[in-house]
C-alpha positions as CSV (number, residue, x, y, z in Angstrom):
1,M,33.6,31.6,48.5
2,E,31.0,33.4,47.8
3,V,28.5,31.8,45.0
4,K,27.5,34.1,42.1
5,R,23.7,33.4,41.7
6,R,22.8,32.6,38.0
7,G,20.6,35.7,36.5
8,R,16.9,35.7,35.7
9,G,15.7,33.5,32.8
10,E,19.0,31.6,32.9
11,D,19.2,27.9,32.6
12,S,19.8,26.3,36.1
13,V,22.5,23.4,36.2
14,Y,23.3,21.0,39.6
15,F,24.4,17.9,40.8
16,D,21.7,15.4,41.9
17,Q,23.1,13.8,44.9
18,A,20.3,11.1,45.2
19,N,21.3,9.7,41.9
20,G,24.5,10.7,41.1
21,Y,24.3,12.6,37.7
22,W,24.2,16.4,36.8
23,V,20.9,17.8,35.6
24,G,20.1,21.1,33.5
25,S,16.6,22.7,33.9
26,V,15.1,25.3,31.3
27,S,12.3,27.3,32.2
28,L,9.2,27.9,29.2
29,G,7.2,30.1,32.0
30,F,3.9,29.4,33.4
31,S,1.0,27.1,32.7
32,A,-2.7,28.2,32.9
33,D,-3.1,26.9,36.3
34,G,0.0,28.9,37.3
35,K,2.2,26.4,37.7
36,R,6.0,26.5,35.9
37,R,6.8,24.6,32.8
38,R,9.8,23.2,32.9
39,R,12.1,21.0,30.5
40,T,15.2,18.9,32.0
41,V,18.2,17.1,30.6
42,R,20.3,14.8,32.2
43,G,24.2,13.6,32.0
44,R,27.5,12.4,33.8
45,T,29.6,15.8,33.5
46,K,28.1,19.2,34.2
47,T,29.7,20.1,30.1
48,D,27.0,17.0,28.9
49,V,24.3,18.8,30.5
50,R,25.8,22.1,29.1
51,D,25.8,20.9,25.7
52,K,22.3,19.1,26.1
53,L,20.6,22.5,27.0
54,R,22.5,24.3,24.1
55,G,20.7,21.7,21.8
56,L,17.1,21.9,23.9
57,R,17.2,25.6,23.9
58,E,17.3,25.4,19.7
59,E,14.5,23.1,19.7
60,I,12.4,25.4,21.7
61,A,13.7,28.4,19.0
62,V,11.9,26.3,16.5
63,G,9.2,24.9,17.9
64,V,10.4,21.2,18.8
65,R,8.8,19.2,21.6
66,S,11.0,16.2,21.2
67,P,10.8,14.2,25.1
68,A,13.5,12.1,25.7
69,S,11.3,9.1,26.0
70,Y,9.6,9.3,22.7
71,S,11.4,6.5,20.7
72,V,11.2,5.8,16.8
73,R,9.0,2.7,17.9
74,Q,6.5,4.7,19.1
75,A,7.0,7.2,16.2
76,V,6.2,4.6,14.0
77,E,3.2,3.2,16.0
78,D,1.6,6.6,15.9
79,W,2.4,6.7,11.9
80,L,0.5,3.5,11.9
81,R,-2.2,4.1,14.1
82,D,-3.3,7.8,12.8
83,G,-0.7,8.7,9.6
84,L,-2.5,6.1,7.1
85,D,-5.8,7.0,6.9
86,G,-7.7,5.6,4.3
87,R,-5.7,3.2,3.9
88,S,-6.8,-0.8,4.1
89,A,-6.0,-2.7,7.1
90,A,-3.8,-5.1,4.9
91,T,-1.6,-2.0,3.9
92,V,-0.8,-1.1,7.6
93,T,-0.3,-4.7,8.2
94,K,2.3,-4.7,5.4
95,Y,4.2,-1.6,6.7
96,R,4.0,-3.0,10.3
97,H,5.6,-6.4,8.6
98,V,8.5,-4.9,6.9
99,L,9.4,-2.4,9.6
100,K,9.8,-5.2,12.5
101,P,13.3,-6.2,11.6
102,V,14.2,-2.3,11.3
103,L,12.7,-1.4,14.5
104,E,14.8,-4.4,16.1
105,H,17.8,-2.3,15.5
106,V,16.8,1.1,16.1
107,G,13.1,0.5,17.8
108,H,14.7,1.9,21.2
109,A,16.4,5.0,20.5
110,P,14.6,8.2,21.1
111,L,13.9,9.8,17.9
112,R,15.4,12.7,18.5
113,D,18.7,10.8,19.1
114,L,18.5,8.9,15.5
115,T,21.3,9.7,13.5
116,A,21.6,9.0,9.6
117,H,24.2,6.3,10.4
118,D,21.7,4.3,12.3
119,V,19.0,4.3,9.6
120,R,21.9,3.2,7.4
121,H,22.9,0.5,9.3
122,A,19.6,-1.1,9.9
123,L,18.9,-0.9,6.4
124,T,22.1,-2.4,5.4
125,V,21.3,-5.0,8.2
126,L,18.0,-6.0,6.3
127,G,19.5,-6.2,3.0
128,K,21.5,-9.1,4.1
129,D,18.4,-11.5,3.6
130,R,16.1,-9.5,2.3
131,S,15.2,-8.0,-1.5
132,S,16.3,-4.8,-2.5
133,A,12.3,-4.3,-3.1
134,T,11.5,-4.8,0.2
135,V,14.5,-2.9,2.0
136,A,13.4,0.1,-0.4
137,I,9.5,-0.2,1.3
138,A,11.1,-0.2,4.6
139,H,13.0,2.4,3.8
140,N,10.0,4.6,2.5
141,A,8.0,3.5,5.5
142,L,10.4,4.8,8.0
143,T,11.0,8.0,6.2
144,R,6.7,8.7,6.0
145,A,6.7,7.6,10.1
146,I,9.6,10.4,10.9
147,R,7.9,13.0,8.5
148,H,4.5,12.1,10.3
149,A,6.4,12.9,14.2
150,E,8.0,16.0,12.4
151,G,4.8,17.4,11.5
152,R,3.8,17.0,14.9
153,D,7.0,18.9,16.1
154,L,8.3,16.2,18.0
155,V,12.2,16.1,16.0
156,R,13.8,18.9,14.0
157,R,14.7,17.1,11.2
158,N,13.9,13.6,9.0
159,V,17.5,11.8,9.5
160,A,15.7,9.1,7.5
161,A,15.7,11.1,4.4
162,L,19.2,12.0,4.2
163,V,20.2,8.3,3.2
164,D,19.6,6.2,0.3
165,S,18.1,2.7,0.5
166,P,20.7,0.2,0.4
167,K,21.0,-2.8,-1.8
168,G,19.2,-5.8,-1.2
169,Q,18.9,-9.8,-2.2
170,A,18.0,-10.0,-5.9
171,G,14.5,-10.8,-6.0
172,R,12.7,-13.9,-7.6
173,P,12.9,-14.7,-11.2
174,S,10.0,-12.7,-12.6
175,Q,6.4,-14.9,-13.3
176,A,5.5,-12.8,-16.6
177,L,4.0,-14.2,-19.5
178,T,6.5,-15.2,-22.5
179,L,4.9,-13.8,-25.7
180,D,4.5,-17.3,-27.0
181,Q,2.7,-17.9,-23.7
182,A,0.6,-14.9,-23.8
183,Q,-0.5,-15.6,-27.5
184,K,-1.4,-19.1,-26.6
185,L,-3.5,-18.2,-23.6
186,L,-5.4,-15.5,-25.8
187,T,-6.4,-18.3,-27.7
188,T,-7.6,-20.9,-25.4
189,A,-9.5,-17.4,-23.7
190,G,-11.1,-17.1,-27.0
191,D,-13.3,-20.0,-26.5
192,L,-16.2,-18.0,-24.7
193,K,-18.6,-21.3,-24.3
194,K,-16.1,-23.0,-22.3
195,Y,-14.1,-19.9,-20.3
196,R,-16.8,-17.2,-19.9
197,L,-14.2,-15.0,-18.9
198,G,-12.3,-15.1,-21.7
199,A,-12.7,-11.5,-22.3
200,Y,-11.6,-10.4,-19.2
201,V,-8.3,-12.2,-19.3
202,S,-7.8,-10.8,-22.9
203,L,-9.2,-6.9,-21.6
204,C,-6.1,-7.6,-18.7
205,L,-3.4,-9.0,-20.8
206,L,-3.8,-6.7,-23.9
207,T,-4.2,-3.4,-22.1
208,G,-2.6,-3.6,-18.8
209,M,-5.6,-3.0,-16.7
210,R,-5.5,-4.2,-13.4
211,T,-7.4,-7.0,-12.5
212,E,-8.7,-4.9,-9.5
213,E,-10.0,-2.2,-12.4
214,A,-11.0,-4.7,-14.3
215,R,-13.4,-6.4,-11.7
216,A,-15.1,-2.8,-11.0
217,L,-15.6,-1.9,-14.6
218,T,-19.3,-1.3,-15.7
219,W,-20.4,-1.2,-19.2
220,E,-21.2,2.5,-19.3
221,H,-17.4,3.7,-19.0
222,V,-16.4,0.9,-22.0
223,D,-17.2,2.5,-25.3
224,L,-16.6,-0.6,-28.3
225,D,-17.6,1.6,-31.3
226,G,-15.3,5.1,-30.5
227,Q,-15.7,7.8,-33.3
228,L,-13.3,6.8,-36.3
229,D,-14.5,9.6,-38.6
230,A,-13.8,12.2,-36.1
231,L,-10.7,14.5,-36.5
232,P,-8.7,13.4,-34.8
233,P,-9.9,9.3,-34.7
234,V,-11.3,8.7,-31.6
235,P,-10.9,4.1,-30.9
236,P,-12.6,2.3,-28.9
237,S,-11.9,2.8,-25.2
238,V,-12.2,2.1,-21.6
239,A,-12.3,4.4,-18.8
240,V,-10.4,3.1,-16.1
241,W,-12.1,5.2,-12.8
242,R,-12.9,2.9,-10.0
243,S,-11.4,-0.2,-8.5
244,V,-12.2,-3.0,-5.8
245,R,-10.0,-1.1,-3.6
246,Q,-11.8,-0.5,0.0
247,H,-13.1,3.4,-1.1
248,G,-13.8,2.4,-4.5
249,D,-10.7,4.1,-5.9
250,T,-8.1,3.5,-8.2
251,K,-4.8,2.7,-6.7
252,T,-2.9,6.1,-7.7
253,R,-4.4,9.5,-9.4
254,K,-2.7,8.9,-12.2
255,S,-4.5,5.3,-12.7
256,R,-7.6,7.1,-13.6
257,R,-6.8,6.9,-16.8
258,T,-9.0,6.0,-20.6
259,L,-7.1,3.1,-22.3
260,A,-7.7,2.6,-26.0
261,L,-9.0,-1.1,-26.5
262,P,-7.3,-3.5,-29.3
263,Q,-9.5,-5.2,-32.2
264,A,-8.8,-8.1,-30.4
265,S,-10.3,-7.1,-27.0
266,V,-13.4,-4.9,-28.6
267,D,-14.1,-8.4,-30.3
268,A,-13.9,-10.3,-27.3
269,L,-16.2,-7.7,-25.2
270,R,-18.9,-7.9,-27.4
271,A,-19.0,-11.7,-27.6
272,H,-19.0,-11.3,-23.8
273,R,-21.9,-9.3,-24.0
274,V,-23.8,-11.4,-26.3
275,V,-23.4,-14.4,-24.0
276,Q,-24.5,-12.1,-20.8
277,A,-27.4,-11.0,-22.9
278,A,-28.2,-14.5,-22.6
279,D,-27.3,-15.0,-19.3
280,K,-30.0,-12.1,-18.4
281,L,-32.9,-13.3,-20.5
282,A,-32.4,-16.8,-19.0
283,A,-32.5,-15.4,-15.7
284,G,-35.7,-13.6,-15.9
285,G,-36.9,-11.6,-12.5
286,A,-34.0,-13.4,-11.0
287,W,-31.5,-11.3,-12.3
288,Q,-29.5,-8.4,-10.7
289,N,-28.8,-5.4,-12.5
290,H,-25.5,-3.7,-11.7
291,G,-24.3,-2.7,-15.1
292,L,-21.1,-4.8,-14.0
293,V,-18.8,-5.5,-17.3
294,F,-17.7,-8.9,-15.2
295,S,-19.7,-10.8,-12.8
296,S,-20.8,-14.3,-11.1
297,R,-23.5,-16.2,-10.7
298,I,-23.5,-15.8,-6.8
299,R,-22.3,-12.5,-6.5
300,S,-20.2,-9.5,-7.8
301,M,-16.8,-10.2,-8.8
302,Q,-16.0,-7.3,-6.5
303,R,-16.8,-9.8,-3.9
304,T,-14.8,-12.6,-5.0
305,S,-12.5,-13.3,-7.6
306,A,-13.8,-16.8,-8.5
307,A,-16.1,-16.9,-11.4
308,S,-18.8,-19.5,-10.4
309,S,-20.6,-18.9,-13.5
310,G,-17.8,-21.0,-15.6
311,R,-14.0,-21.9,-15.4
312,S,-11.7,-19.4,-16.7
313,P,-8.7,-20.1,-18.8
314,T,-5.4,-21.1,-16.8
315,P,-2.0,-20.6,-18.3
316,Q,-1.7,-25.0,-18.2
317,D,-4.3,-24.9,-20.5
318,S,-2.1,-23.1,-23.1
319,A,1.1,-23.1,-22.0
320,G,1.5,-26.4,-20.5
321,A,1.2,-27.9,-17.5
322,G,4.6,-27.5,-16.3
323,H,4.1,-23.7,-16.6
324,R,3.4,-21.8,-13.7
325,R,2.5,-18.5,-14.8
326,S,0.6,-15.5,-13.9
327,C,-1.4,-12.6,-15.9
328,G,-2.2,-10.5,-13.1
329,T,-2.3,-11.5,-9.4
330,R,-2.5,-15.3,-8.1
331,S,-5.9,-14.8,-6.8
332,S,-7.1,-13.5,-10.3
333,P,-9.3,-16.1,-11.8
334,C,-7.5,-16.3,-14.7
335,C,-4.7,-18.1,-12.6
336,R,-6.8,-20.6,-10.6
337,P,-6.4,-24.1,-11.7
338,A,-9.6,-25.8,-13.0
339,G,-12.3,-27.6,-10.4
340,R,-10.8,-25.2,-7.6
341,R,-13.0,-22.9,-6.3
342,S,-12.0,-20.3,-3.9
343,R,-11.6,-20.1,0.1
344,R,-14.6,-17.7,0.4
345,S,-17.0,-19.7,-1.9
346,Q,-16.1,-22.9,-0.3
347,G,-18.5,-22.3,2.3
348,W,-21.4,-22.0,0.1
349,P,-22.5,-25.4,-0.9
350,G,-26.1,-26.2,-1.6
351,T,-26.5,-22.7,-1.1
352,P,-29.7,-21.4,-3.5
353,A,-28.3,-18.9,-6.4
354,R,-29.4,-15.5,-5.5
355,G,-29.6,-14.3,-9.4
356,L,-27.1,-13.7,-11.8
357,R,-25.8,-10.1,-11.8
358,K,-24.8,-8.0,-14.4
């Protein structure tokens, strides 16, 4: 029986006797050095190979280069390494940690073979012992990782974007202050002679400013007078344009905002400025003028969350020792018990003061 020769440019399909499977090959022309460029697929039957060749042709038509060996885990690692420019090492570590249990289920799969069902199943398993917020973060991170691969023509579509985040376990109870506790904390923080960061507590609690933003706040961005006789009136305000993040920017672009100040915060900041002026006078030539609203004796609060110049009020002072509440973050100075130094400051005993920083 005469075997008909395939036409030029057609795909080749043949049986590999040595390995016991069918192989299909697509010619992509010649490279710059004159060698033929091919892409191959393999399957147990001839029909499987023809189906894979059809899909390979579609990928080639849209310019996708998706190697069979390129796995979901590799796509995630590429995104963590190259797709998070400008993010801190802590952010990269967070995404790596939250994606670890997801990759245990789908990390070995070739990216081009990943299905929406696979993603849904992995997230559902994650939700059995993780909170809904963690599941949502993992889903978002996986979607961004596949989108990064999609932008590099390594996959045809982002299947993670086709599913919704399943619900996980209920998160921890809120640790926010009650209205009564907040009022008591503000009353306690008002004693600036005892608590040097009372204005810090008042500003964060009454305006909703992030503690990372308050620590980078400078006096040039604080307007305690406003323009009450203007039309319309302009109240006292603070311009939130910076933070103590890695690049000095706020968390998001929308976080750059101007916040009106309530009268309680205006009074607290004015009293704080008077205390700071007295510190500057006492320090004399040792004073280092950085323009910061909140600072410490050893170094700026941009470098440490502990205020060495004086203890800050804690919720235990105002709400009772049985309550453990936070007005911001657990590392915030207003949430540290009395007499406890930060880990970073524990290595500084006996170190001469570098001068007060404004």
